[in-house]
py3Dmol code that shows the C-alpha trace and the ligand (Angstrom):
import py3Dmol

protein = """\
ATOM      1  CA  UNK A   1       0.000   0.000   0.000  1.00  0.00           C
ATOM      2  CA  UNK A   2       1.398   3.379  -0.965  1.00  0.00           C
ATOM      3  CA  UNK A   3       1.218   6.298   1.436  1.00  0.00           C
ATOM      4  CA  UNK A   4       0.289   9.607  -0.011  1.00  0.00           C
ATOM      5  CA  UNK A   5       2.120  12.757   1.092  1.00  0.00           C
ATOM      6  CA  UNK A   6      -1.077  13.888   2.810  1.00  0.00           C
ATOM      7  CA  UNK A   7      -1.313  10.726   4.954  1.00  0.00           C
ATOM      8  CA  UNK A   8       2.325  11.127   5.981  1.00  0.00           C
ATOM      9  CA  UNK A   9       1.741  14.723   7.056  1.00  0.00           C
ATOM     10  CA  UNK A  10      -1.320  13.691   9.113  1.00  0.00           C
ATOM     11  CA  UNK A  11       0.646  10.914  10.879  1.00  0.00           C
ATOM     12  CA  UNK A  12       3.499  13.333  11.665  1.00  0.00           C
ATOM     13  CA  UNK A  13       1.015  15.865  13.028  1.00  0.00           C
ATOM     14  CA  UNK A  14      -0.547  13.224  15.299  1.00  0.00           C
ATOM     15  CA  UNK A  15       2.905  12.389  16.723  1.00  0.00           C
ATOM     16  CA  UNK A  16       3.644  16.026  17.431  1.00  0.00           C
ATOM     17  CA  UNK A  17       0.291  16.438  19.241  1.00  0.00           C
ATOM     18  CA  UNK A  18       0.859  13.294  21.369  1.00  0.00           C
ATOM     19  CA  UNK A  19       4.382  14.359  22.382  1.00  0.00           C
ATOM     20  CA  UNK A  20       3.158  17.852  23.255  1.00  0.00           C
ATOM     21  CA  UNK A  21       0.308  16.587  25.420  1.00  0.00           C
ATOM     22  CA  UNK A  22       2.667  14.241  27.359  1.00  0.00           C
ATOM     23  CA  UNK A  23       4.917  17.230  27.982  1.00  0.00           C
ATOM     24  CA  UNK A  24       2.019  19.253  29.402  1.00  0.00           C
ATOM     25  CA  UNK A  25       0.709  16.475  31.656  1.00  0.00           C
ATOM     26  CA  UNK A  26       4.035  15.654  33.268  1.00  0.00           C
ATOM     27  CA  UNK A  27       5.942  18.879  33.301  1.00  0.00           C
ATOM     28  CA  UNK A  28       8.811  18.167  35.708  1.00  0.00           C
ATOM     29  CA  UNK A  29       8.873  21.655  37.160  1.00  0.00           C
ATOM     30  CA  UNK A  30       5.142  21.881  37.778  1.00  0.00           C
ATOM     31  CA  UNK A  31       5.631  22.280  41.529  1.00  0.00           C
ATOM     32  CA  UNK A  32       9.103  23.721  41.431  1.00  0.00           C
ATOM     33  CA  UNK A  33       9.488  27.262  42.584  1.00  0.00           C
ATOM     34  CA  UNK A  34      12.870  28.771  43.303  1.00  0.00           C
ATOM     35  CA  UNK A  35      13.242  31.870  45.449  1.00  0.00           C
ATOM     36  CA  UNK A  36      16.289  33.604  46.873  1.00  0.00           C
ATOM     37  CA  UNK A  37      16.443  35.760  49.976  1.00  0.00           C
ATOM     38  CA  UNK A  38      19.216  36.669  52.439  1.00  0.00           C
ATOM     39  CA  UNK A  39      21.717  34.736  50.340  1.00  0.00           C
ATOM     40  CA  UNK A  40      19.751  31.546  51.004  1.00  0.00           C
ATOM     41  CA  UNK A  41      18.155  29.724  48.142  1.00  0.00           C
ATOM     42  CA  UNK A  42      14.890  27.987  48.850  1.00  0.00           C
ATOM     43  CA  UNK A  43      13.694  25.386  46.425  1.00  0.00           C
ATOM     44  CA  UNK A  44      10.001  24.831  46.280  1.00  0.00           C
ATOM     45  CA  UNK A  45       7.179  25.320  48.721  1.00  0.00           C
ATOM     46  CA  UNK A  46       4.115  23.139  48.619  1.00  0.00           C
ATOM     47  CA  UNK A  47       1.098  25.133  49.534  1.00  0.00           C
ATOM     48  CA  UNK A  48      -1.348  22.291  49.882  1.00  0.00           C
ATOM     49  CA  UNK A  49       0.815  19.527  51.137  1.00  0.00           C
ATOM     50  CA  UNK A  50      -1.698  17.387  52.921  1.00  0.00           C
ATOM     51  CA  UNK A  51      -4.134  17.106  50.055  1.00  0.00           C
ATOM     52  CA  UNK A  52      -1.281  16.818  47.588  1.00  0.00           C
ATOM     53  CA  UNK A  53       0.162  13.947  49.557  1.00  0.00           C
ATOM     54  CA  UNK A  54      -3.107  12.038  49.775  1.00  0.00           C
ATOM     55  CA  UNK A  55      -3.925  12.435  46.121  1.00  0.00           C
ATOM     56  CA  UNK A  56      -0.496  11.444  44.950  1.00  0.00           C
ATOM     57  CA  UNK A  57       0.530   8.839  47.488  1.00  0.00           C
ATOM     58  CA  UNK A  58       0.475   5.972  45.016  1.00  0.00           C
ATOM     59  CA  UNK A  59       2.518   7.928  42.515  1.00  0.00           C
ATOM     60  CA  UNK A  60       5.133   8.943  45.058  1.00  0.00           C
ATOM     61  CA  UNK A  61       5.703   5.351  46.116  1.00  0.00           C
ATOM     62  CA  UNK A  62       6.676   4.445  42.573  1.00  0.00           C
ATOM     63  CA  UNK A  63       9.577   6.864  42.474  1.00  0.00           C
ATOM     64  CA  UNK A  64      12.953   5.469  43.427  1.00  0.00           C
ATOM     65  CA  UNK A  65      12.992   8.638  45.381  1.00  0.00           C
ATOM     66  CA  UNK A  66      16.141   8.539  47.433  1.00  0.00           C
ATOM     67  CA  UNK A  67      18.494   7.962  44.532  1.00  0.00           C
ATOM     68  CA  UNK A  68      16.802  10.668  42.536  1.00  0.00           C
ATOM     69  CA  UNK A  69      16.854  13.040  45.473  1.00  0.00           C
ATOM     70  CA  UNK A  70      20.569  12.483  46.019  1.00  0.00           C
ATOM     71  CA  UNK A  71      21.252  13.186  42.379  1.00  0.00           C
ATOM     72  CA  UNK A  72      19.118  16.278  42.491  1.00  0.00           C
ATOM     73  CA  UNK A  73      20.889  17.657  45.527  1.00  0.00           C
ATOM     74  CA  UNK A  74      24.299  17.106  43.955  1.00  0.00           C
ATOM     75  CA  UNK A  75      23.048  19.178  41.092  1.00  0.00           C
ATOM     76  CA  UNK A  76      21.626  21.886  43.348  1.00  0.00           C
ATOM     77  CA  UNK A  77      24.873  22.121  45.278  1.00  0.00           C
ATOM     78  CA  UNK A  78      26.984  22.373  42.204  1.00  0.00           C
ATOM     79  CA  UNK A  79      24.752  25.202  41.006  1.00  0.00           C
ATOM     80  CA  UNK A  80      24.607  27.111  44.305  1.00  0.00           C
ATOM     81  CA  UNK A  81      27.193  29.691  45.250  1.00  0.00           C
ATOM     82  CA  UNK A  82      29.414  28.430  48.071  1.00  0.00           C
ATOM     83  CA  UNK A  83      28.259  30.895  50.689  1.00  0.00           C
ATOM     84  CA  UNK A  84      24.572  30.124  50.274  1.00  0.00           C
ATOM     85  CA  UNK A  85      23.022  27.080  51.861  1.00  0.00           C
ATOM     86  CA  UNK A  86      20.497  24.762  50.318  1.00  0.00           C
ATOM     87  CA  UNK A  87      17.138  24.565  52.046  1.00  0.00           C
ATOM     88  CA  UNK A  88      14.718  21.764  51.364  1.00  0.00           C
ATOM     89  CA  UNK A  89      11.208  22.701  52.407  1.00  0.00           C
ATOM     90  CA  UNK A  90       8.446  20.170  52.667  1.00  0.00           C
ATOM     91  CA  UNK A  91       6.149  18.093  54.797  1.00  0.00           C
ATOM     92  CA  UNK A  92       7.558  15.369  57.050  1.00  0.00           C
ATOM     93  CA  UNK A  93       6.116  12.129  55.647  1.00  0.00           C
ATOM     94  CA  UNK A  94       7.949   9.662  57.823  1.00  0.00           C
ATOM     95  CA  UNK A  95       9.933   9.511  61.057  1.00  0.00           C
ATOM     96  CA  UNK A  96      12.346   6.567  60.900  1.00  0.00           C
ATOM     97  CA  UNK A  97      13.901   7.117  64.299  1.00  0.00           C
ATOM     98  CA  UNK A  98      14.679   9.992  66.642  1.00  0.00           C
ATOM     99  CA  UNK A  99      17.231  11.555  64.341  1.00  0.00           C
ATOM    100  CA  UNK A 100      16.131  10.460  60.849  1.00  0.00           C
ATOM    101  CA  UNK A 101      13.116  11.786  58.979  1.00  0.00           C
ATOM    102  CA  UNK A 102      11.814  11.857  55.416  1.00  0.00           C
ATOM    103  CA  UNK A 103      10.585  15.024  53.783  1.00  0.00           C
ATOM    104  CA  UNK A 104       8.454  15.335  50.664  1.00  0.00           C
ATOM    105  CA  UNK A 105       9.912  18.032  48.480  1.00  0.00           C
ATOM    106  CA  UNK A 106       9.319  18.729  44.835  1.00  0.00           C
ATOM    107  CA  UNK A 107       7.717  15.335  44.216  1.00  0.00           C
ATOM    108  CA  UNK A 108      10.626  13.479  45.817  1.00  0.00           C
ATOM    109  CA  UNK A 109      11.206  12.074  49.283  1.00  0.00           C
ATOM    110  CA  UNK A 110      14.437  13.180  50.918  1.00  0.00           C
ATOM    111  CA  UNK A 111      15.918  11.231  53.822  1.00  0.00           C
ATOM    112  CA  UNK A 112      17.309  13.668  56.350  1.00  0.00           C
ATOM    113  CA  UNK A 113      19.663  12.900  59.250  1.00  0.00           C
ATOM    114  CA  UNK A 114      19.488  15.585  61.930  1.00  0.00           C
ATOM    115  CA  UNK A 115      22.929  17.147  62.135  1.00  0.00           C
ATOM    116  CA  UNK A 116      24.989  17.288  65.320  1.00  0.00           C
ATOM    117  CA  UNK A 117      22.868  14.971  67.446  1.00  0.00           C
ATOM    118  CA  UNK A 118      22.561  11.228  67.967  1.00  0.00           C
ATOM    119  CA  UNK A 119      19.359   9.629  69.277  1.00  0.00           C
ATOM    120  CA  UNK A 120      19.054   6.212  70.917  1.00  0.00           C
ATOM    121  CA  UNK A 121      18.756   3.415  68.362  1.00  0.00           C
ATOM    122  CA  UNK A 122      15.803   1.090  67.841  1.00  0.00           C
ATOM    123  CA  UNK A 123      16.136  -1.687  70.391  1.00  0.00           C
ATOM    124  CA  UNK A 124      18.044   0.568  72.754  1.00  0.00           C
ATOM    125  CA  UNK A 125      16.459   2.054  75.881  1.00  0.00           C
ATOM    126  CA  UNK A 126      14.579   5.236  74.946  1.00  0.00           C
ATOM    127  CA  UNK A 127      14.889   4.381  71.226  1.00  0.00           C
ATOM    128  CA  UNK A 128      11.134   4.301  70.664  1.00  0.00           C
ATOM    129  CA  UNK A 129      10.532   7.155  73.117  1.00  0.00           C
ATOM    130  CA  UNK A 130      12.920   9.345  71.156  1.00  0.00           C
ATOM    131  CA  UNK A 131      11.239   8.399  67.869  1.00  0.00           C
ATOM    132  CA  UNK A 132       7.879   9.318  69.410  1.00  0.00           C
ATOM    133  CA  UNK A 133       9.152  12.727  70.564  1.00  0.00           C
ATOM    134  CA  UNK A 134      10.461  13.497  67.077  1.00  0.00           C
ATOM    135  CA  UNK A 135       7.121  12.412  65.573  1.00  0.00           C
ATOM    136  CA  UNK A 136       5.161  14.611  67.971  1.00  0.00           C
ATOM    137  CA  UNK A 137       7.347  17.570  67.035  1.00  0.00           C
ATOM    138  CA  UNK A 138       7.445  17.285  63.261  1.00  0.00           C
ATOM    139  CA  UNK A 139       5.286  14.559  61.697  1.00  0.00           C
ATOM    140  CA  UNK A 140       3.029  15.908  58.949  1.00  0.00           C
ATOM    141  CA  UNK A 141       4.354  19.423  59.470  1.00  0.00           C
ATOM    142  CA  UNK A 142       5.918  21.766  56.959  1.00  0.00           C
ATOM    143  CA  UNK A 143       9.627  22.128  57.813  1.00  0.00           C
ATOM    144  CA  UNK A 144      12.721  23.794  56.376  1.00  0.00           C
ATOM    145  CA  UNK A 145      15.761  21.520  56.284  1.00  0.00           C
ATOM    146  CA  UNK A 146      19.005  23.408  55.892  1.00  0.00           C
ATOM    147  CA  UNK A 147      21.382  20.910  54.289  1.00  0.00           C
ATOM    148  CA  UNK A 148      24.854  21.175  55.816  1.00  0.00           C
ATOM    149  CA  UNK A 149      26.562  18.075  54.505  1.00  0.00           C
ATOM    150  CA  UNK A 150      26.137  14.554  53.117  1.00  0.00           C
ATOM    151  CA  UNK A 151      27.299  11.712  55.365  1.00  0.00           C
ATOM    152  CA  UNK A 152      29.053   8.507  54.334  1.00  0.00           C
ATOM    153  CA  UNK A 153      25.664   6.766  53.916  1.00  0.00           C
ATOM    154  CA  UNK A 154      24.571   9.407  51.396  1.00  0.00           C
ATOM    155  CA  UNK A 155      22.066  10.961  53.796  1.00  0.00           C
ATOM    156  CA  UNK A 156      21.676  14.698  54.041  1.00  0.00           C
ATOM    157  CA  UNK A 157      22.786  16.176  57.340  1.00  0.00           C
ATOM    158  CA  UNK A 158      20.493  19.035  58.153  1.00  0.00           C
ATOM    159  CA  UNK A 159      19.299  21.523  60.688  1.00  0.00           C
ATOM    160  CA  UNK A 160      15.514  21.286  60.624  1.00  0.00           C
ATOM    161  CA  UNK A 161      13.349  24.283  61.423  1.00  0.00           C
ATOM    162  CA  UNK A 162       9.783  23.629  62.631  1.00  0.00           C
ATOM    163  CA  UNK A 163       6.836  25.892  61.665  1.00  0.00           C
ATOM    164  CA  UNK A 164       7.094  27.685  65.051  1.00  0.00           C
ATOM    165  CA  UNK A 165      10.733  28.588  64.335  1.00  0.00           C
ATOM    166  CA  UNK A 166      12.173  26.058  66.814  1.00  0.00           C
ATOM    167  CA  UNK A 167      15.117  23.975  65.589  1.00  0.00           C
ATOM    168  CA  UNK A 168      14.223  20.275  65.873  1.00  0.00           C
ATOM    169  CA  UNK A 169      17.842  19.237  66.542  1.00  0.00           C
ATOM    170  CA  UNK A 170      18.037  21.613  69.522  1.00  0.00           C
ATOM    171  CA  UNK A 171      14.610  20.676  70.845  1.00  0.00           C
ATOM    172  CA  UNK A 172      15.579  16.989  71.051  1.00  0.00           C
ATOM    173  CA  UNK A 173      18.671  17.916  73.060  1.00  0.00           C
ATOM    174  CA  UNK A 174      16.605  20.218  75.286  1.00  0.00           C
ATOM    175  CA  UNK A 175      14.022  17.534  75.988  1.00  0.00           C
ATOM    176  CA  UNK A 176      16.764  14.998  76.736  1.00  0.00           C
ATOM    177  CA  UNK A 177      16.158  12.572  73.872  1.00  0.00           C
ATOM    178  CA  UNK A 178      19.451  13.057  72.059  1.00  0.00           C
ATOM    179  CA  UNK A 179      23.169  13.203  72.672  1.00  0.00           C
ATOM    180  CA  UNK A 180      25.291  15.989  71.259  1.00  0.00           C
ATOM    181  CA  UNK A 181      27.285  14.128  68.584  1.00  0.00           C
ATOM    182  CA  UNK A 182      30.615  15.666  69.570  1.00  0.00           C
ATOM    183  CA  UNK A 183      32.673  13.481  67.250  1.00  0.00           C
ATOM    184  CA  UNK A 184      31.150  15.252  64.251  1.00  0.00           C
ATOM    185  CA  UNK A 185      29.937  18.547  65.648  1.00  0.00           C
ATOM    186  CA  UNK A 186      31.508  21.183  67.863  1.00  0.00           C
ATOM    187  CA  UNK A 187      28.576  23.564  68.267  1.00  0.00           C
ATOM    188  CA  UNK A 188      28.893  24.878  71.828  1.00  0.00           C
ATOM    189  CA  UNK A 189      25.142  25.556  71.897  1.00  0.00           C
ATOM    190  CA  UNK A 190      24.406  21.861  71.399  1.00  0.00           C
ATOM    191  CA  UNK A 191      26.878  20.939  74.165  1.00  0.00           C
ATOM    192  CA  UNK A 192      25.175  23.337  76.589  1.00  0.00           C
ATOM    193  CA  UNK A 193      21.695  22.064  75.689  1.00  0.00           C
ATOM    194  CA  UNK A 194      22.751  18.472  76.380  1.00  0.00           C
ATOM    195  CA  UNK A 195      24.382  19.412  79.681  1.00  0.00           C
ATOM    196  CA  UNK A 196      21.350  21.280  80.955  1.00  0.00           C
ATOM    197  CA  UNK A 197      19.069  18.370  79.969  1.00  0.00           C
ATOM    198  CA  UNK A 198      21.382  16.028  81.937  1.00  0.00           C
ATOM    199  CA  UNK A 199      21.311  18.245  85.023  1.00  0.00           C
ATOM    200  CA  UNK A 200      17.551  18.667  84.745  1.00  0.00           C
ATOM    201  CA  UNK A 201      17.139  14.887  84.326  1.00  0.00           C
ATOM    202  CA  UNK A 202      15.020  15.481  81.245  1.00  0.00           C
ATOM    203  CA  UNK A 203      13.970  12.562  79.036  1.00  0.00           C
ATOM    204  CA  UNK A 204      16.436   9.702  79.038  1.00  0.00           C
ATOM    205  CA  UNK A 205      18.678  11.434  81.588  1.00  0.00           C
ATOM    206  CA  UNK A 206      16.310  10.201  84.295  1.00  0.00           C
ATOM    207  CA  UNK A 207      18.278   6.997  83.927  1.00  0.00           C
ATOM    208  CA  UNK A 208      21.897   6.788  85.102  1.00  0.00           C
ATOM    209  CA  UNK A 209      23.004   3.936  82.831  1.00  0.00           C
ATOM    210  CA  UNK A 210      22.592   5.321  79.351  1.00  0.00           C
ATOM    211  CA  UNK A 211      24.796   3.938  76.617  1.00  0.00           C
ATOM    212  CA  UNK A 212      25.609   6.484  73.913  1.00  0.00           C
ATOM    213  CA  UNK A 213      24.127   5.335  70.571  1.00  0.00           C
ATOM    214  CA  UNK A 214      27.565   5.241  68.876  1.00  0.00           C
ATOM    215  CA  UNK A 215      28.731   2.708  71.489  1.00  0.00           C
ATOM    216  CA  UNK A 216      25.530   0.724  71.099  1.00  0.00           C
ATOM    217  CA  UNK A 217      26.051   0.539  67.333  1.00  0.00           C
ATOM    218  CA  UNK A 218      29.606  -0.650  67.786  1.00  0.00           C
ATOM    219  CA  UNK A 219      28.795  -3.361  70.212  1.00  0.00           C
ATOM    220  CA  UNK A 220      26.188  -5.110  72.264  1.00  0.00           C
ATOM    221  CA  UNK A 221      24.770  -3.304  75.266  1.00  0.00           C
ATOM    222  CA  UNK A 222      25.380  -6.290  77.519  1.00  0.00           C
ATOM    223  CA  UNK A 223      29.057  -5.415  77.870  1.00  0.00           C
ATOM    224  CA  UNK A 224      31.314  -2.416  77.260  1.00  0.00           C
ATOM    225  CA  UNK A 225      33.761  -2.894  74.425  1.00  0.00           C
ATOM    226  CA  UNK A 226      37.357  -1.957  75.285  1.00  0.00           C
ATOM    227  CA  UNK A 227      39.267   0.234  72.822  1.00  0.00           C
ATOM    228  CA  UNK A 228      40.751  -1.692  69.868  1.00  0.00           C
ATOM    229  CA  UNK A 229      38.583  -4.789  70.255  1.00  0.00           C
ATOM    230  CA  UNK A 230      37.340  -6.129  66.897  1.00  0.00           C
ATOM    231  CA  UNK A 231      35.962  -9.574  67.794  1.00  0.00           C
ATOM    232  CA  UNK A 232      34.283 -11.199  70.760  1.00  0.00           C
ATOM    233  CA  UNK A 233      33.475 -14.708  71.908  1.00  0.00           C
ATOM    234  CA  UNK A 234      31.979 -16.489  74.856  1.00  0.00           C
ATOM    235  CA  UNK A 235      34.297 -18.617  76.964  1.00  0.00           C
ATOM    236  CA  UNK A 236      31.627 -21.333  76.674  1.00  0.00           C
ATOM    237  CA  UNK A 237      31.541 -21.553  72.874  1.00  0.00           C
ATOM    238  CA  UNK A 238      34.020 -22.124  70.048  1.00  0.00           C
ATOM    239  CA  UNK A 239      32.806 -19.331  67.725  1.00  0.00           C
ATOM    240  CA  UNK A 240      34.010 -15.740  67.565  1.00  0.00           C
ATOM    241  CA  UNK A 241      31.833 -12.825  66.365  1.00  0.00           C
ATOM    242  CA  UNK A 242      31.744  -9.221  65.325  1.00  0.00           C
ATOM    243  CA  UNK A 243      30.471  -7.210  68.314  1.00  0.00           C
ATOM    244  CA  UNK A 244      27.394  -6.248  66.262  1.00  0.00           C
ATOM    245  CA  UNK A 245      26.347  -9.904  65.650  1.00  0.00           C
ATOM    246  CA  UNK A 246      23.019 -11.018  67.118  1.00  0.00           C
ATOM    247  CA  UNK A 247      24.844 -13.932  68.784  1.00  0.00           C
ATOM    248  CA  UNK A 248      27.382 -11.573  70.352  1.00  0.00           C
ATOM    249  CA  UNK A 249      24.450  -9.818  71.998  1.00  0.00           C
ATOM    250  CA  UNK A 250      23.678 -13.003  73.914  1.00  0.00           C
ATOM    251  CA  UNK A 251      27.105 -13.140  75.569  1.00  0.00           C
ATOM    252  CA  UNK A 252      27.117 -11.802  79.113  1.00  0.00           C
ATOM    253  CA  UNK A 253      29.751  -9.519  80.591  1.00  0.00           C
ATOM    254  CA  UNK A 254      31.001 -12.375  82.815  1.00  0.00           C
ATOM    255  CA  UNK A 255      31.681 -14.732  79.896  1.00  0.00           C
ATOM    256  CA  UNK A 256      32.953 -12.437  77.156  1.00  0.00           C
ATOM    257  CA  UNK A 257      36.461 -12.764  75.686  1.00  0.00           C
ATOM    258  CA  UNK A 258      37.942 -10.031  73.477  1.00  0.00           C
ATOM    259  CA  UNK A 259      40.189 -10.300  70.407  1.00  0.00           C
ATOM    260  CA  UNK A 260      41.848  -7.609  68.348  1.00  0.00           C
ATOM    261  CA  UNK A 261      42.510  -9.824  65.307  1.00  0.00           C
ATOM    262  CA  UNK A 262      41.037 -12.941  63.687  1.00  0.00           C
ATOM    263  CA  UNK A 263      44.409 -14.674  64.070  1.00  0.00           C
ATOM    264  CA  UNK A 264      44.366 -14.122  67.797  1.00  0.00           C
ATOM    265  CA  UNK A 265      40.924 -15.736  68.032  1.00  0.00           C
ATOM    266  CA  UNK A 266      41.858 -18.634  65.761  1.00  0.00           C
ATOM    267  CA  UNK A 267      45.140 -19.273  67.613  1.00  0.00           C
ATOM    268  CA  UNK A 268      43.048 -19.831  70.703  1.00  0.00           C
ATOM    269  CA  UNK A 269      40.915 -22.391  68.885  1.00  0.00           C
ATOM    270  CA  UNK A 270      37.936 -20.198  67.977  1.00  0.00           C
ATOM    271  CA  UNK A 271      36.221 -20.509  64.585  1.00  0.00           C
ATOM    272  CA  UNK A 272      34.534 -17.607  62.709  1.00  0.00           C
ATOM    273  CA  UNK A 273      30.768 -17.281  63.143  1.00  0.00           C
ATOM    274  CA  UNK A 274      29.026 -17.999  59.813  1.00  0.00           C
ATOM    275  CA  UNK A 275      26.422 -15.320  60.473  1.00  0.00           C
ATOM    276  CA  UNK A 276      28.670 -12.302  60.979  1.00  0.00           C
ATOM    277  CA  UNK A 277      32.121 -13.132  59.578  1.00  0.00           C
ATOM    278  CA  UNK A 278      32.586 -13.846  55.854  1.00  0.00           C
TER     279      UNK A 278
END
"""
ligand_1 = """\
1
ZN
Zn 28.284 -13.936 64.808
"""
view = py3Dmol.view(width=600, height=400)
view.addModel(protein, "pdb")
view.setStyle({"model": 0}, {"cartoon": {"style": "trace"}})
view.addModel(ligand_1, "xyz")
view.setStyle({"model": 1}, {"stick": {}})
view.zoomTo()
view.show()
């Protein structure tokens, strides 16, 4: 069958119309709105977040959001002048634990780690209490996250401002549900807030035996790990473990043996645990 010139033109025209209408339906910058004030660049403000979220929940889930968000921030940072900070404004969709939240911004979900503080982990005393306090303060609220850095896990470290102007990071210290993360932050204000919460016995400071989250992550809370220790074992078993192994958590302080190297453990007749050591 031969196509006339007229038919060809009509087919081409149809293509153009289809491509144009796709472009209009899914314009990527539909909700994007950049504004600059006081040397700070703010990307996007959702006006109707709650209804937007409900209507678009299914669509949001489909986005491999974190990867996209990371990429987008890299781009934003490369575009921003050095002295201006990047602020991500949006509604808090999810509170993962005391110091980690997810914010919906410009159709993407950003995972934010609160900068300068460290909250008790899940499974640690006050872990769920601290998560609850963070939820009460920010869940479903419009916040401004000032991105300060990206950590080794690719999360954005941020100072998060609540609608009432209070800084979430500071409020958690004030209420006694976070440690000042001194290893990575030297803000004297944070140090003072933690100290006064300790003296006031606020939040977790009611208890005397708190284990800092960074120690908890490094090892089990059933014994304190001496400096330099890499592996542990029970004197009543023949397996050695990483301190973070679930089996290591079952060893009591009275029975634990410490090793600094695998060789040291194996010389003493211990075999590597198949769960935690490859
Ligand atoms: Zn193990």
